[in-house]
MARRO-490890 format. One record per atom (N, C-alpha, C): residue in one letter; chain; atom name; x, y, z. Coordinates in pm, 1 decimal. Layout:
@aa A; ch A; at CA; x X; y Y; z Z;
...
// end
This chain:
@aa Q; ch A; at N; x 2338.2; y -4248.7; z 5947.3;
@aa Q; ch A; at CA; x 2227.9; y -4110.5; z 5892.4;
@aa Q; ch A; at C; x 2309.3; y -4027.3; z 5781.6;
@aa L; ch A; at N; x 2461.1; y -4071.9; z 5769.9;
@aa L; ch A; at CA; x 2535.6; y -3975.4; z 5621.2;
@aa L; ch A; at C; x 2448.0; y -4046.8; z 5472.5;
@aa H; ch A; at N; x 2493.0; y -4161.1; z 5534.4;
@aa H; ch A; at CA; x 2390.7; y -4278.4; z 5415.3;
@aa H; ch A; at C; x 2301.0; y -4238.2; z 5335.7;
@aa L; ch A; at N; x 2190.5; y -4217.6; z 5482.1;
@aa L; ch A; at CA; x 2063.9; y -4201.4; z 5457.8;
@aa L; ch A; at C; x 2013.7; y -4090.3; z 5370.9;
@aa T; ch A; at N; x 2117.6; y -3978.7; z 5417.0;
@aa T; ch A; at CA; x 2151.4; y -3840.9; z 5319.3;
@aa T; ch A; at C; x 2140.2; y -3838.7; z 5230.8;
@aa I; ch A; at N; x 2267.1; y -3907.8; z 5239.5;
@aa I; ch A; at CA; x 2357.3; y -3892.5; z 5067.1;
@aa I; ch A; at C; x 2250.4; y -4013.3; z 4959.4;
@aa T; ch A; at N; x 2174.8; y -4095.1; z 5025.7;
@aa T; ch A; at CA; x 2081.6; y -4168.8; z 4976.2;
@aa T; ch A; at C; x 1956.0; y -4100.6; z 4921.8;
@aa E; ch A; at N; x 1904.3; y -4036.0; z 4985.6;
@aa E; ch A; at CA; x 1800.3; y -3915.8; z 5028.6;
@aa E; ch A; at C; x 1841.0; y -3798.8; z 4898.1;
@aa R; ch A; at N; x 1928.2; y -3772.7; z 4936.6;
@aa R; ch A; at CA; x 2016.1; y -3659.4; z 4789.6;
@aa R; ch A; at C; x 1997.3; y -3690.2; z 4682.4;
@aa N; ch A; at N; x 2058.5; y -3816.8; z 4617.1;
@aa N; ch A; at CA; x 2047.7; y -3924.6; z 4520.6;
@aa N; ch A; at C; x 1914.3; y -3946.2; z 4472.9;
@aa E; ch A; at N; x 1820.6; y -3942.6; z 4564.3;
@aa E; ch A; at CA; x 1667.2; y -3966.7; z 4529.4;
@aa E; ch A; at C; x 1606.9; y -3848.1; z 4477.4;
@aa L; ch A; at N; x 1656.0; y -3725.6; z 4567.6;
@aa L; ch A; at CA; x 1594.7; y -3589.7; z 4514.4;
@aa L; ch A; at C; x 1633.1; y -3573.7; z 4396.0;
@aa T; ch A; at N; x 1792.0; y -3596.6; z 4351.7;
@aa T; ch A; at CA; x 1839.0; y -3510.6; z 4278.1;
@aa T; ch A; at C; x 1790.8; y -3607.5; z 4124.5;
@aa K; ch A; at N; x 1728.3; y -3720.0; z 4103.8;
@aa K; ch A; at CA; x 1719.7; y -3812.1; z 4018.6;
@aa K; ch A; at C; x 1558.4; y -3783.6; z 4032.4;
@aa S; ch A; at N; x 1487.7; y -3744.5; z 4108.5;
@aa S; ch A; at CA; x 1327.8; y -3693.7; z 4086.2;
@aa S; ch A; at C; x 1295.9; y -3535.2; z 4077.6;
@aa L; ch A; at N; x 1473.1; y -3432.2; z 4069.2;
@aa L; ch A; at CA; x 1479.1; y -3331.3; z 4018.6;
@aa L; ch A; at C; x 1508.8; y -3328.6; z 3841.8;
@aa E; ch A; at N; x 1601.5; y -3424.2; z 3838.3;
@aa E; ch A; at CA; x 1633.6; y -3479.7; z 3668.7;
@aa E; ch A; at C; x 1532.4; y -3565.1; z 3610.5;
@aa V; ch A; at N; x 1424.0; y -3578.6; z 3653.2;
@aa V; ch A; at CA; x 1248.0; y -3614.1; z 3588.8;
@aa V; ch A; at C; x 1181.5; y -3527.2; z 3581.1;
@aa V; ch A; at N; x 1187.3; y -3443.1; z 3665.4;
@aa V; ch A; at CA; x 1117.0; y -3320.9; z 3633.2;
@aa V; ch A; at C; x 1172.0; y -3223.7; z 3618.0;
@aa Q; ch A; at N; x 1313.4; y -3221.0; z 3568.9;
@aa Q; ch A; at CA; x 1356.4; y -3125.0; z 3450.3;
@aa Q; ch A; at C; x 1336.8; y -3178.7; z 3299.4;
@aa K; ch A; at N; x 1382.1; y -3279.7; z 3312.5;
@aa K; ch A; at CA; x 1341.1; y -3357.7; z 3226.4;
@aa K; ch A; at C; x 1194.2; y -3356.6; z 3136.8;
@aa E; ch A; at N; x 1076.6; y -3359.6; z 3254.8;
@aa E; ch A; at CA; x 915.7; y -3355.2; z 3205.7;
@aa E; ch A; at C; x 919.3; y -3167.1; z 3172.9;
@aa L; ch A; at N; x 957.9; y -3111.8; z 3226.5;
@aa L; ch A; at CA; x 976.7; y -2950.9; z 3213.6;
@aa L; ch A; at C; x 1016.6; y -2904.6; z 3028.1;
@aa Q; ch A; at N; x 1130.7; y -2981.2; z 3030.1;
@aa Q; ch A; at CA; x 1204.5; y -2944.5; z 2920.7;
@aa Q; ch A; at C; x 1098.7; y -3011.3; z 2841.9;
@aa E; ch A; at N; x 1020.8; y -3133.5; z 2817.3;
@aa E; ch A; at CA; x 956.4; y -3208.0; z 2725.0;
@aa E; ch A; at C; x 840.5; y -3117.7; z 2717.0;
@aa K; ch A; at N; x 787.6; y -3043.7; z 2850.9;
@aa K; ch A; at CA; x 674.9; y -2994.0; z 2791.0;
@aa K; ch A; at C; x 699.5; y -2819.0; z 2738.7;
@aa K; ch A; at N; x 808.8; y -2774.1; z 2765.7;
@aa K; ch A; at CA; x 861.9; y -2621.6; z 2707.5;
@aa K; ch A; at C; x 865.3; y -2659.5; z 2563.0;
@aa S; ch A; at N; x 905.9; y -2838.6; z 2557.2;
@aa S; ch A; at CA; x 935.3; y -2821.9; z 2388.0;
@aa S; ch A; at C; x 780.2; y -2815.0; z 2289.5;
@aa E; ch A; at N; x 698.5; y -2916.1; z 2376.2;
@aa E; ch A; at CA; x 559.9; y -2927.1; z 2343.0;
@aa E; ch A; at C; x 499.4; y -2770.5; z 2297.5;
@aa I; ch A; at N; x 529.0; y -2713.2; z 2432.9;
@aa I; ch A; at CA; x 452.4; y -2621.5; z 2378.1;
@aa I; ch A; at C; x 530.2; y -2458.1; z 2279.4;
@aa K; ch A; at N; x 634.9; y -2467.7; z 2243.2;
@aa K; ch A; at CA; x 691.4; y -2426.5; z 2168.4;
@aa K; ch A; at C; x 675.9; y -2464.8; z 2039.1;
@aa R; ch A; at N; x 661.5; y -2617.6; z 2019.6;
@aa R; ch A; at CA; x 576.7; y -2644.3; z 1880.5;
@aa R; ch A; at C; x 426.4; y -2617.6; z 1914.1;
@aa E; ch A; at N; x 386.8; y -2611.8; z 1935.3;
@aa E; ch A; at CA; x 187.5; y -2555.2; z 1979.3;
@aa E; ch A; at C; x 214.1; y -2443.1; z 1920.8;
@aa I; ch A; at N; x 288.6; y -2384.0; z 1998.0;
@aa I; ch A; at CA; x 312.5; y -2170.9; z 1911.8;
@aa I; ch A; at C; x 338.9; y -2180.4; z 1777.3;
@aa S; ch A; at N; x 446.7; y -2275.2; z 1779.2;
@aa S; ch A; at CA; x 514.2; y -2250.2; z 1628.0;
@aa S; ch A; at C; x 316.7; y -2305.3; z 1536.3;
@aa E; ch A; at N; x 285.8; y -2387.6; z 1579.8;
@aa E; ch A; at CA; x 161.2; y -2468.9; z 1486.8;
@aa E; ch A; at C; x 58.5; y -2342.5; z 1507.6;
@aa Y; ch A; at N; x 80.8; y -2239.6; z 1592.6;
@aa Y; ch A; at CA; x -61.8; y -2189.1; z 1637.9;
@aa Y; ch A; at C; x -17.7; y -2066.0; z 1524.0;
@aa K; ch A; at N; x 93.2; y -2024.9; z 1511.4;
@aa K; ch A; at CA; x 193.6; y -1914.7; z 1446.8;
@aa K; ch A; at C; x 164.0; y -1891.7; z 1264.8;
@aa D; ch A; at N; x 129.5; y -2054.2; z 1273.0;
@aa D; ch A; at CA; x 162.9; y -2111.0; z 1132.6;
@aa D; ch A; at C; x -38.4; y -2128.0; z 1076.3;
@aa R; ch A; at N; x -17.0; y -2148.4; z 1140.3;
@aa R; ch A; at CA; x -259.2; y -2134.9; z 1115.6;
@aa R; ch A; at C; x -284.5; y -2001.6; z 1120.7;
@aa L; ch A; at N; x -210.4; y -1910.4; z 1209.9;
@aa L; ch A; at CA; x -268.1; y -1765.3; z 1197.1;
@aa L; ch A; at C; x -197.3; y -1712.5; z 1104.1;
@aa L; ch A; at N; x -99.2; y -1730.5; z 1025.3;
@aa L; ch A; at CA; x -52.9; y -1703.8; z 926.0;
@aa L; ch A; at C; x -121.8; y -1710.3; z 779.6;
@aa Q; ch A; at N; x -166.5; y -1851.4; z 785.4;
@aa Q; ch A; at CA; x -257.9; y -1892.3; z 723.4;
@aa Q; ch A; at C; x -320.7; y -1843.7; z 659.0;
@aa A; ch A; at N; x -456.2; y -1854.0; z 813.0;
@aa A; ch A; at CA; x -584.6; y -1785.3; z 811.0;
@aa A; ch A; at C; x -573.5; y -1645.5; z 774.6;
@aa E; ch A; at N; x -409.7; y -1544.5; z 833.1;
@aa E; ch A; at CA; x -444.5; y -1418.7; z 752.7;
@aa E; ch A; at C; x -420.7; y -1402.4; z 645.4;
@aa K; ch A; at N; x -332.5; y -1510.2; z 554.4;
@aa K; ch A; at CA; x -348.3; y -1439.0; z 388.1;
@aa K; ch A; at C; x -454.5; y -1526.0; z 332.7;
@aa E; ch A; at N; x -527.1; y -1631.0; z 410.0;
@aa E; ch A; at CA; x -650.5; y -1652.8; z 364.6;
@aa E; ch A; at C; x -786.4; y -1527.5; z 343.2;
@aa H; ch A; at N; x -746.1; y -1473.0; z 454.7;
@aa H; ch A; at CA; x -825.0; y -1369.7; z 485.8;
@aa H; ch A; at C; x -816.0; y -1260.1; z 415.0;
@aa Q; ch A; at N; x -675.2; y -1213.2; z 372.1;
@aa Q; ch A; at CA; x -615.2; y -1127.6; z 307.6;
@aa Q; ch A; at C; x -658.5; y -1140.5; z 135.8;
@aa D; ch A; at N; x -630.9; y -1297.2; z 67.2;
@aa D; ch A; at CA; x -693.0; y -1382.1; z -43.7;
@aa D; ch A; at C; x -810.6; y -1316.0; z -99.2;
@aa A; ch A; at N; x -915.9; y -1310.1; z 17.3;
@aa A; ch A; at CA; x -1072.9; y -1374.8; z 35.5;
@aa A; ch A; at C; x -1067.5; y -1162.7; z 24.7;
@aa L; ch A; at N; x -1015.6; y -1081.6; z 76.2;
@aa L; ch A; at CA; x -1030.5; y -952.0; z 79.9;
@aa L; ch A; at C; x -1005.4; y -916.0; z -22.4;
@aa T; ch A; at N; x -883.3; y -913.0; z -126.3;
@aa T; ch A; at CA; x -822.6; y -904.9; z -217.1;
@aa T; ch A; at C; x -937.4; y -883.2; z -348.7;
@aa E; ch A; at N; x -982.1; y -1018.6; z -348.3;
@aa E; ch A; at CA; x -1105.5; y -1078.3; z -429.5;
@aa E; ch A; at C; x -1234.5; y -985.0; z -432.6;
@aa A; ch A; at N; x -1267.9; y -971.8; z -332.9;
@aa A; ch A; at CA; x -1367.3; y -892.6; z -276.3;
@aa A; ch A; at C; x -1395.3; y -792.7; z -333.3;
@aa N; ch A; at N; x -1236.8; y -730.6; z -306.8;
@aa N; ch A; at CA; x -1185.5; y -565.2; z -377.1;
@aa N; ch A; at C; x -1228.9; y -573.0; z -526.9;
@aa R; ch A; at N; x -1176.7; y -653.8; z -590.3;
@aa R; ch A; at CA; x -1174.9; y -716.6; z -697.6;
@aa R; ch A; at C; x -1302.4; y -715.1; z -829.4;
@aa K; ch A; at N; x -1384.7; y -733.5; z -708.5;
@aa K; ch A; at CA; x -1513.6; y -819.9; z -781.8;
@aa K; ch A; at C; x -1602.3; y -639.3; z -748.6;
@aa N; ch A; at N; x -1599.6; y -631.5; z -656.0;
@aa N; ch A; at CA; x -1645.5; y -490.8; z -616.5;
@aa N; ch A; at C; x -1599.7; y -426.6; z -744.9;
@aa E; ch A; at N; x -1473.0; y -411.8; z -763.1;
@aa E; ch A; at CA; x -1441.1; y -275.4; z -844.3;
@aa E; ch A; at C; x -1472.3; y -330.4; z -976.4;
@aa V; ch A; at N; x -1525.8; y -479.0; z -1019.1;
@aa V; ch A; at CA; x -1611.6; y -480.6; z -1158.9;
@aa V; ch A; at C; x -1728.5; y -456.1; z -1117.7;
@aa K; ch A; at N; x -1750.0; y -445.9; z -1034.2;
@aa K; ch A; at CA; x -1892.6; y -414.7; z -1059.4;
@aa K; ch A; at C; x -1904.1; y -285.2; z -1066.5;
@aa I; ch A; at N; x -1868.7; y -188.6; z -971.4;
@aa I; ch A; at CA; x -1863.3; y -24.0; z -1003.6;
@aa I; ch A; at C; x -1852.4; y -4.3; z -1127.5;
@aa Q; ch A; at N; x -1739.3; y -77.1; z -1167.2;
@aa Q; ch A; at CA; x -1727.5; y -49.5; z -1345.3;
@aa Q; ch A; at C; x -1813.2; y -39.5; z -1424.7;
@aa D; ch A; at N; x -1893.9; y -180.3; z -1359.3;
@aa D; ch A; at CA; x -2035.3; y -188.8; z -1472.8;
@aa D; ch A; at C; x -2163.6; y -146.3; z -1419.2;
@aa C; ch A; at N; x -2193.8; y -60.9; z -1334.6;
@aa C; ch A; at CA; x -2236.1; y 47.3; z -1267.1;
@aa C; ch A; at C; x -2222.7; y 181.5; z -1361.5;
@aa Q; ch A; at N; x -2082.3; y 197.7; z -1330.5;
@aa Q; ch A; at CA; x -2050.7; y 288.9; z -1456.2;
@aa Q; ch A; at C; x -2066.8; y 343.8; z -1539.5;
@aa D; ch A; at N; x -2058.8; y 182.7; z -1648.0;
@aa D; ch A; at CA; x -2087.3; y 197.4; z -1811.7;
@aa D; ch A; at C; x -2210.0; y 216.5; z -1792.7;
@aa K; ch A; at N; x -2300.4; y 145.2; z -1730.4;
@aa K; ch A; at CA; x -2479.0; y 142.8; z -1738.4;
@aa K; ch A; at C; x -2512.4; y 276.1; z -1699.3;
@aa I; ch A; at N; x -2437.8; y 344.8; z -1642.3;
@aa I; ch A; at CA; x -2510.4; y 491.3; z -1611.8;
@aa I; ch A; at C; x -2487.4; y 568.0; z -1733.7;
@aa T; ch A; at N; x -2308.3; y 565.8; z -1771.4;
@aa T; ch A; at CA; x -2300.8; y 609.8; z -1868.6;
@aa T; ch A; at C; x -2372.0; y 573.1; z -1985.1;
@aa S; ch A; at N; x -2463.3; y 482.9; z -2053.7;
@aa S; ch A; at CA; x -2489.9; y 425.1; z -2110.6;
@aa S; ch A; at C; x -2696.9; y 498.3; z -2136.4;
@aa L; ch A; at N; x -2711.1; y 482.3; z -1950.7;
@aa L; ch A; at CA; x -2872.7; y 517.8; z -1963.7;
@aa L; ch A; at C; x -2889.2; y 666.1; z -1955.1;
@aa E; ch A; at N; x -2756.8; y 766.1; z -1943.5;
@aa E; ch A; at CA; x -2759.2; y 879.7; z -1961.7;
@aa E; ch A; at C; x -2774.8; y 938.0; z -2138.3;
@aa C; ch A; at N; x -2688.3; y 837.1; z -2165.6;
@aa C; ch A; at CA; x -2670.4; y 853.2; z -2358.5;
@aa C; ch A; at C; x -2835.8; y 829.0; z -2390.9;
@aa F; ch A; at N; x -2892.8; y 726.6; z -2354.7;
@aa F; ch A; at CA; x -2989.7; y 720.7; z -2373.7;
@aa F; ch A; at C; x -3132.5; y 842.7; z -2382.8;
@aa I; ch A; at N; x -3131.1; y 914.7; z -2219.1;
@aa I; ch A; at CA; x -3217.9; y 951.4; z -2204.6;
@aa I; ch A; at C; x -3137.3; y 1069.1; z -2302.2;
@aa T; ch A; at N; x -3010.0; y 1121.5; z -2299.6;
@aa T; ch A; at CA; x -3003.0; y 1241.9; z -2417.2;
@aa T; ch A; at C; x -3085.4; y 1232.6; z -2526.0;
@aa S; ch A; at N; x -3025.7; y 1102.1; z -2575.5;
@aa S; ch A; at CA; x -3112.7; y 1085.1; z -2718.4;
@aa S; ch A; at C; x -3267.8; y 1045.2; z -2709.8;
@aa Q; ch A; at N; x -3316.0; y 1027.6; z -2597.3;
@aa Q; ch A; at CA; x -3483.7; y 1041.1; z -2597.7;
@aa Q; ch A; at C; x -3515.2; y 1182.4; z -2560.0;
@aa K; ch A; at N; x -3428.7; y 1264.9; z -2523.5;
@aa K; ch A; at CA; x -3415.0; y 1431.8; z -2457.3;
@aa K; ch A; at C; x -3533.0; y 1502.1; z -2619.8;
@aa L; ch A; at N; x -3362.5; y 1473.5; z -2712.9;
@aa L; ch A; at CA; x -3320.3; y 1503.0; z -2871.9;
@aa L; ch A; at C; x -3453.5; y 1468.8; z -2939.6;
@aa E; ch A; at N; x -3520.1; y 1301.6; z -2941.3;
@aa E; ch A; at CA; x -3616.0; y 1298.0; z -2976.1;
@aa E; ch A; at C; x -3759.3; y 1327.5; z -2939.7;
@aa I; ch A; at N; x -3791.8; y 1380.2; z -2795.4;
@aa I; ch A; at CA; x -3906.8; y 1461.5; z -2811.0;
@aa I; ch A; at C; x -3886.0; y 1573.0; z -2808.3;
@aa E; ch A; at N; x -3760.0; y 1680.4; z -2806.8;
@aa E; ch A; at CA; x -3810.9; y 1776.2; z -2878.2;
@aa E; ch A; at C; x -3785.2; y 1797.2; z -3019.8;
@aa Q; ch A; at N; x -3774.4; y 1682.1; z -3081.6;
@aa Q; ch A; at CA; x -3788.0; y 1639.3; z -3269.1;
@aa Q; ch A; at C; x -3938.3; y 1621.9; z -3269.2;
@aa L; ch A; at N; x -4020.5; y 1568.0; z -3188.5;
@aa L; ch A; at CA; x -4101.0; y 1525.7; z -3168.2;
@aa L; ch A; at C; x -4197.0; y 1632.5; z -3171.9;
@aa K; ch A; at N; x -4148.9; y 1743.4; z -3028.1;
@aa K; ch A; at CA; x -4274.7; y 1889.9; z -3067.1;
@aa K; ch A; at C; x -4228.4; y 1978.6; z -3167.5;
@aa S; ch A; at N; x -4118.2; y 1955.1; z -3183.6;
@aa S; ch A; at CA; x -4100.2; y 2021.9; z -3294.5;
@aa S; ch A; at C; x -4222.4; y 2022.2; z -3436.4;
@aa N; ch A; at N; x -4182.1; y 1882.3; z -3457.3;
@aa N; ch A; at CA; x -4285.6; y 1830.0; z -3590.0;
@aa N; ch A; at C; x -4448.4; y 1816.7; z -3536.9;
@aa E; ch A; at N; x -4477.7; y 1800.7; z -3448.5;
@aa E; ch A; at CA; x -4606.4; y 1840.6; z -3357.5;
@aa E; ch A; at C; x -4657.2; y 1993.4; z -3424.3;
@aa E; ch A; at N; x -4568.1; y 2059.6; z -3371.4;
@aa E; ch A; at CA; x -4591.4; y 2208.3; z -3397.6;
@aa E; ch A; at C; x -4564.6; y 2275.2; z -3565.4;
@aa E; ch A; at N; x -4528.1; y 2204.1; z -3621.9;
@aa E; ch A; at CA; x -4507.1; y 2213.6; z -3781.4;
@aa E; ch A; at C; x -4636.2; y 2162.5; z -3839.9;
@aa L; ch A; at N; x -4705.7; y 2057.7; z -3779.9;
@aa L; ch A; at CA; x -4816.6; y 1982.9; z -3798.1;
@aa L; ch A; at C; x -4896.8; y 2013.5; z -3781.4;
@aa N; ch A; at N; x -4949.4; y 2110.2; z -3657.7;
@aa N; ch A; at CA; x -5049.6; y 2187.2; z -3609.6;
@aa N; ch A; at C; x -5061.2; y 2325.7; z -3659.7;
@aa N; ch A; at N; x -4926.0; y 2354.1; z -3734.3;
@aa N; ch A; at CA; x -4933.1; y 2488.2; z -3812.9;
@aa N; ch A; at C; x -4996.9; y 2470.0; z -3931.0;
@aa S; ch A; at N; x -4956.4; y 2356.3; z -4031.8;
@aa S; ch A; at CA; x -5000.1; y 2304.3; z -4098.4;
@aa S; ch A; at C; x -5095.8; y 2314.2; z -4104.8;
@aa L; ch A; at N; x -5203.3; y 2236.7; z -4049.0;
@aa L; ch A; at CA; x -5288.4; y 2169.8; z -3987.6;
@aa L; ch A; at C; x -5399.5; y 2300.6; z -4041.2;
@aa K; ch A; at N; x -5350.2; y 2398.6; z -3942.2;
@aa K; ch A; at CA; x -5403.1; y 2524.4; z -3918.9;
@aa K; ch A; at C; x -5439.2; y 2618.7; z -4044.9;
@aa E; ch A; at N; x -5300.8; y 2569.0; z -4125.0;
@aa E; ch A; at CA; x -5321.0; y 2679.6; z -4252.8;
@aa E; ch A; at C; x -5407.0; y 2596.9; z -4358.9;
@aa A; ch A; at N; x -5400.1; y 2439.0; z -4372.8;
@aa A; ch A; at CA; x -5506.4; y 2375.7; z -4408.1;
@aa A; ch A; at C; x -5621.9; y 2411.2; z -4387.2;
@aa N; ch A; at N; x -5693.2; y 2426.1; z -4274.5;
@aa N; ch A; at CA; x -5808.5; y 2436.4; z -4227.3;
@aa N; ch A; at C; x -5896.0; y 2561.0; z -4344.8;
@aa Q; ch A; at N; x -5680.0; y 2663.5; z -4272.1;
@aa Q; ch A; at CA; x -5777.4; y 2852.5; z -4360.2;
@aa Q; ch A; at C; x -5828.9; y 2828.3; z -4492.1;
@aa T; ch A; at N; x -5762.9; y 2780.8; z -4538.6;
@aa T; ch A; at CA; x -5747.7; y 2732.4; z -4673.5;
@aa T; ch A; at C; x -5893.9; y 2659.7; z -4718.8;
@aa L; ch A; at N; x -5899.8; y 2585.5; z -4678.4;
@aa L; ch A; at CA; x -6106.7; y 2489.7; z -4685.5;
@aa L; ch A; at C; x -6168.4; y 2596.1; z -4623.9;
@aa G; ch A; at N; x -6170.6; y 2695.2; z -4499.7;
@aa G; ch A; at CA; x -6257.7; y 2783.6; z -4523.9;
@aa G; ch A; at C; x -6234.5; y 2854.1; z -4640.6;
@aa E; ch A; at N; x -6154.8; y 2922.6; z -4624.9;
@aa E; ch A; at CA; x -6166.3; y 3003.9; z -4792.5;
@aa E; ch A; at C; x -6234.8; y 2947.7; z -4912.5;
@aa L; ch A; at N; x -6179.9; y 2796.8; z -4954.9;
@aa L; ch A; at CA; x -6232.5; y 2735.9; z -5022.0;
@aa L; ch A; at C; x -6416.9; y 2716.9; z -5044.7;
@aa L; ch A; at N; x -6395.5; y 2697.5; z -4927.8;
@aa L; ch A; at CA; x -6556.1; y 2687.5; z -4882.6;
@aa L; ch A; at C; x -6691.7; y 2845.4; z -4922.1;
@aa K; ch A; at N; x -6590.4; y 2900.0; z -4818.7;
@aa K; ch A; at CA; x -6688.1; y 3033.8; z -4854.1;
@aa K; ch A; at C; x -6661.4; y 3137.4; z -5024.9;
@aa A; ch A; at N; x -6569.1; y 3008.6; z -5085.4;
@aa A; ch A; at CA; x -6538.2; y 3111.9; z -5218.4;
@aa A; ch A; at C; x -6640.3; y 3047.1; z -5284.2;
@aa K; ch A; at N; x -6660.3; y 2893.2; z -5266.9;
@aa K; ch A; at CA; x -6761.1; y 2777.4; z -5335.4;
@aa K; ch A; at C; x -6872.3; y 2819.3; z -5290.3;
@aa V; ch A; at N; x -6927.2; y 2885.4; z -5185.8;
@aa V; ch A; at CA; x -7046.0; y 2923.4; z -5151.0;
@aa V; ch A; at C; x -7100.4; y 3041.7; z -5261.4;
// end
């Protein structure tokens, strides 16, 4: 019976060693997978950050373009307002000249009659 127990113990020891070896292999595999996932995560984070940086740069360029356009349009509006004021002034002067010319014409017609 002692021999049987020793044999059984040896078999259990071998089984335990096999299970421990399998567990060790599984542990190594899991560590490797974790390392791969960490690498992928770091790569994804880097790509995401690069994409954000590029998007921000493009947005800053667009914002600057829009600000430049706004400034240009403001200058154009100001020049148009000045031109309108000048045209109004010219119109007023022309109207006054026309009135004077009509008065002179009327006086000349009266004088002629």
